[in-house]
N, C-alpha and C positions, 0 to 999 in steps of 0.2 A: 665490383665483384658481386657476384649473386650469392646470396647467404640461403641455404637450403635447409627446410625443415619439413616434418611430416604434417605439421598443422599451425598455421598462424590464426591467432585469435585477435580482433582488434575490440578493445575495450576491456578494462578490468573490473568490472563491476560483478554482480552476484552471477549472471549469465556467463560472462566472459572467464572469471576466476575458475568457476567450477567445469566449464568445458575444458579448458586448459589442463587443470588437476586431473580431470577423468582420463584425458589422452596421456598425460605424463605418466600417470599410475601404471598404465599398461606399456610402458617403455617407449612411448612415442617421443620424437624431438619436438618440442614447441615453444613458440615464441609468442608474448603478448605484447602488442603495441597499445601504448598508452599516452595520451597527449598532455594529462594534466599531471601536477605535481603529486597529488595523493593518488594512491591506488585504491580502489574498491568502489569507484563509479559513484553514481548520483545517490545511492543507497547509503553510503558512507560519508560522504563529503559534506561540506557545510549547506548543502542544498537539497537534502534527500530524506529519506526514511528514517536513519538512525537518528539526525539532529532532531527531527519532529518529535519522535517518541521520547528521546531525552528530555526535550523542552516540556513535554507533556508531565513527566514524572518528577522533574524539578519543579515546575510551578506547582503541582499538587503538594510537595513536600513543603516548599519553602513558604506558601501561602496558607498551609494547613487547610486547604479549602475543604475538605470531607470532615473534618474533624470540629469545624466551628459549631455546627448544631449539636453535636453529641456533648460537648463540654462546656458550651455557651462561652468559648473564649474566642476573642478576635483580636489577632494579632496585627497591629498596624507596623507596616514595614515601608521605609523609605522605597519608593517605586524604582529609583535609578538604581540603588543597590540591589534591588531585586534582579533587575535585568542584567546587572552586570554579573551577578551570581550565576544566573542562568547561562549566559555566554561563556563563563568559564568552566561551567561542567560540560556544558555541550562540547566544546573544543576538546575536553579531557577525553571525552568518550570517542570523538571523531579520531583524535590521535591514537588511542587503543585500538580500534577496530581497525584503522587503515594499515597499522603495524603488523596485527594480525594477518591481514590479507597478504601483505609483503612476505611476511615469515612463510605462509603457506605456499607462495609462488616459489620462494627461494627453496624451500625444502624438498619440492618437487623437481628442482632443477630447471625450471622453466625461465627462458631468457626474457627479461624485460627490455624491451625497446622503447624509449622514450621519442615521442615524435607525433605527427600528425599523419595518418595513413590515407592513401588512395588506392583504387583498385587497378589493376592494369590488364585484366583478364587472364584465363589459362594459369591461375593459381600465383600470379604476380601481384606482389604488393609492395608499393614504394612510400617510404617514409620519410618525410621532411624533418630533418633533425633541428634541434634548438641552435645549433651552431651554424645553421644555414646549408648544411650538406645534405645528402639524400642516400637512404640505405634501400638496397634491393632484395627484398624477401621473396623466396619462391617455396610454395607448400603444394602438397597434393591436394589439400582442402582449405579453405579458409573461412572462418566463422565470424559474422559481424555481431558484435554485442555492444554497440555504443549508446544504447540507452536512448532516453527522451528528454524533452524539455517542455515547460508551459507553453501551451498554445495561446496566442495572442489574437483575441477577436477584434475584427476591424473596428475603427472608431474609438478605441479606448487609448487615452494619451499615456501610454507606458513610459513616456520620456518624462513624466512628471514624477517627482522623487517621491509623492505621497501615494502614487499609483502603483501598486505592486502585484508581482505574480507569486505563485507558490515558493519559488526559489528565492525572491528579494525579501519575503516576508520574514525570512530566518535571519535576515540581517539587521532587523531592527533593533536599535541598541537604547532605545529611549520608549517608555510606555505611552501608547496613544490612550486619549481618553475615550474616543470613540472610533468604531471600524465598521467598515460595511464590508461584508464577504458576500462575492457573487459565485454561487455554485453550491448545490446541495448534495455533492459527491463525496466520496470519502475525503480529500483533501480539504473541503470546504468545511465539512462539518468538524473535523478534528481541530483545524485552526479556529475556527468560531467558539468551539468549547474551551479551548486552552486560553485564549484571550479573554473569555469570560471569567474564567477562573481566576486569571490575572487583575480583574477588576475593570476591565474595558467594557464600555456599552456597545455591544455588538449588535449588528442587524445582519441576518442571513437572508439572502435574496435568491431565489431559483424559480425557474419557469414550471417546474413539475409541481403535481398536486400534493407530493409528500417527499421526505427526505430520503435519500438511497434509495431510490426507485426499484433498485434490483434486490433489495432485502425483503424479508417476510413484512408484509404490510403492517401486522399488529405491532411488531417491534419498532418499526419506523414512526409509528403513531406515539408509542411510548416515549421514544427519543425525543420527538418534538416537544412532548408534554414536559419532559425532564428540562429540555433547553428552556423552555419558557419559565419553569421554576427557578432555574439559576439566573433569570433575568434578561435572558435573551430575546430579542425581537425577530419574530419568523415572518417573511414576507414571500410567501409561496405563491404559486400562479403569477409571477411577477418577474419582469426582467428590467434590463437596464437601456433605458432610451438614449441617454447621453451622459457624457462626463467632461466637465469643464473645470475652470478656475476663474474666479472674479476676485474682486477687491476683498472679499469676505472669506476667501480661501475655496476649498475643494466643493464641487457641487455635483451631486448625484442625482438624475432625475430617472425615475422608474417609468414603466410602461404604462402605469395608470396616472400619470401626470404628477405623482407625489414627488416632493423634493427632500433629499438627505443632506446634511452637511458633516461628514465625518472628518475626522483627522487623517485617516487612512483609508484606502480602498484596496483590497484584495480580491484579485480576480483569479478564479479556480476553474476554468472552463476546458478541461482535459488537456493532453498533451500532444506533442507531435515528434516524430522520430529524427534523431541526430544522423542525417544521412547526406547533408547537401555538399560536403566537403569530399565525400568518397569517391567521387566520379563513378556511381553505379552504372549509369548509361553506357560507359565503354566497356563493361563486363557483363552487360545484359541482363542486369538485376532489375526487376520491376518493383515500383512503390505505389502506394496510393496517394489520396489528395493531401494526407497530412505527412508525407515523408517517410511513413511507415513501410517497411519491407513486406512484400508479399511471398509467405512460405506455404508448402504443403503440411501434410501431417507429421512428416520426418524433420521439418525446419530447413527443408532443401529450398533455394529459391528458383527462379527461373533460370541461373546459370548453374549447370551440373556441379560445379565445384566449390559452390559458395552456399553457406548456409548462414542462418541468422536466428538469434533467441534473444529472449528477454523484452524488455520495453519497446525495443526498436521495431519489434513484430505487431505492438499494439496490445490491447486487453488480454488476460486480466491485469496485466502490469503490476503482479506482485513478486518480490524479491524471491519468496519461496518458490513459485512455479519458474521464474526465470531461472533458478539454480538447477532445476530439474531439465528445463528445455535446453539448458546448456550441455548437460551429460547426455541427453538423448541425441543431440545434434551431433556432438562429437565421437559418440559410438557409431553412429549411422554414417558420418563422414569417412571414418577411417575403418569400417568393417569390424568394430569391436563387438563381439557378441555378449553384452553385460546387461546394457540397460536400452530397451527399445520402445518405450513409451512413457508418457507423462501421466501421472494419477489422474484418471478422467473426472473425479470428485474432489479436488483439492478443498480445504477449509479458506475461507476468507476471514479477515480480520479489519475492523475499523477503530482505530485507536483515538476514538473520542472520549469524551467525558460524559456519560459512561462509555464502555465499549461495547461494541457489537461484533458477534462472531458467528459464523455459519458454515453448515456444511451438508451437502446433499439436496433434498428438493423442499421447495416451499410448498404451502398448501396449493398455490395456484399451478406451479409446475408439477404437481404430483396429479392434479384434477386433469391438466393438460395430457399427461402421459396414459390416462385413463385408471388410474390408481384410486380404489375405494379407499378413502384414508379416514383415519381419526388423529386427533391431537391429544396431548397430554401437557400440563403446565405446573410447574414448579416454581412458585413464586418467591422472590428473595425476601420479601416482606415478613415471611414466616421461617426464614433461615437462620439459625443462631450466629453463624460467622459471618453473614451480612450485617445483622444487627449489630454485633460487636464493632465492625469496622464503620458503621454509619453509611452504609451505601445499600439500601434495601429496595431501590427501585429496580424493576426488570425481574427477568424470569428465565429459566431454562425451559423451552418449548420443544417437544418432540413429535414429530410427524411419522405416522407408521401405517401401515397396511392394514385394514380391518380384518382381511381373510385370514392371515396367519400371524400378525403382530409384528412382521418384520420392520424393522427401523429404516425408514428412507430419508429423513431428514432431522437435522438439528439447529436450533436458533438460540443464541444465549444473548441478553441484553444485561449488562451489569459489570462491575470492577472484575478484572482478570478473566473477562469472557473468552478472550484471544488464547488463554492457557486452557481453561476448562474445556473448549471446544474438542480439544484432542481426545477426551474420553469417550465422547459420541462419534467421533469419527473412526476410532478403533472398531467400535460395535457394528457401523455400518459396513465397513469394510470387510469384516468378518462375517456379514450375512446375518447376524443375530437379531433376536427380537427384543421388545422392550422389557421382556421378563428377566433379560440380563441384568438390568437395574435393580428389579425387585429381589432377585437371587444374592445380589452382591452388598458385602458390607462396607460402607464408606466411613472415614473417619469422621469424628464430629468433635467439635464444630468445623465443617468446611463447607466450601460454596459447593461443591461436586455431590454434596448429598442431595441438592435440588434435583438432581437426575432421578434419584428414587422416587420422591413424591411426584415429579411429572409422569413417572411411568405408572404410578398408584392411581394419578387422576385419569390417565389415559385408559386405564382398565375399568376403572369405574364407569367413564363415559360408554364405554362399549357394552357394559351390563345395563346401563340405563336405556339403550337405544335397541336392545335386542328384546 
């Protein structure tokens, strides 16, 4: 029996859930196919975004990491108990968020189909159920939102229990004394800083000259300095030559010939699309060399009735962007005149310790676009709220056009940067100038007050150079 829908969505992560809900909101008959026990995708489950961020917050709270220097109090905790507490808290948040996704699906009367999906072409989706049967779904449009998984570089023995990827690291249930993290991207720096806060001896290895090569260079260097102050060792411009195990344990050899003997190795070298079981070729859907689906600006694949959104199509691989991609894909696929584009300049956030967030242009990208720019800095070392909380490293950095003072970029390093960035985002989207911050009264003490002093600093620079 063929079950007919207006839209079939494969995957219940951020992109899939929001695509399905968007269509259902406009009265479309929708089904979501999900093969895992928990709904919510990698963002919610034990291997993704929410668990990582929960681990970060719990680690800071339990260890008192940011409060030690303020009050001169060091709390010695049993590490086994710390990890048990972290796991309990993480599981509680996972359950809550997955339940929230399921409630949203039910509230919009979307049918949840359990099983593994494969495409059959011409709007057909076949679902292998857990009981060994098969369901045949048909829809006018299909959206693939199956997410991604860690990429495993060749030559790394991931079958070794102490060699982990970004998903396996979240299953650690006992404290490693030492950890090598390979990868200076968002996932690598997040986990490296979390485990440093938990007391591990962490070495971060990356072939690039600096951490987070896509963020503002100045903030990247400040982050590196902060990591070193925390006790982390950075091995930049270096890669992994080999990984093996001998009688002494795990052995990691770097490209410069040096050897490290960590308890654990975490490899965070990018991600690849979860597409190998979908039989995309039979439906005429093209993928790249990492299994990520190729789409156009409307998230339409090479097959006219098939769309894709979220991590499965590659960067930026952010839950916030994935949600918007799913909504746009659903509207485009079903002819709904509601949402036709994703924000061209979304904010980015890295939940390291400290956080980094950005929106708009960096100094480099502003120069590449031919903008004659100036910058203003509001440093947290002079911010009352940062001093109260003991997190004074970092700043709010504004990038603005010299000609008209129009704000074109905001970059923040510091605690709660991922929250504070939205103030700058709103000003950029409104097309306003840095004078907005000068004319606006901010609560004191707050971190956002640093926006005002960054604007004053920028205006002073303009006067000095005219």
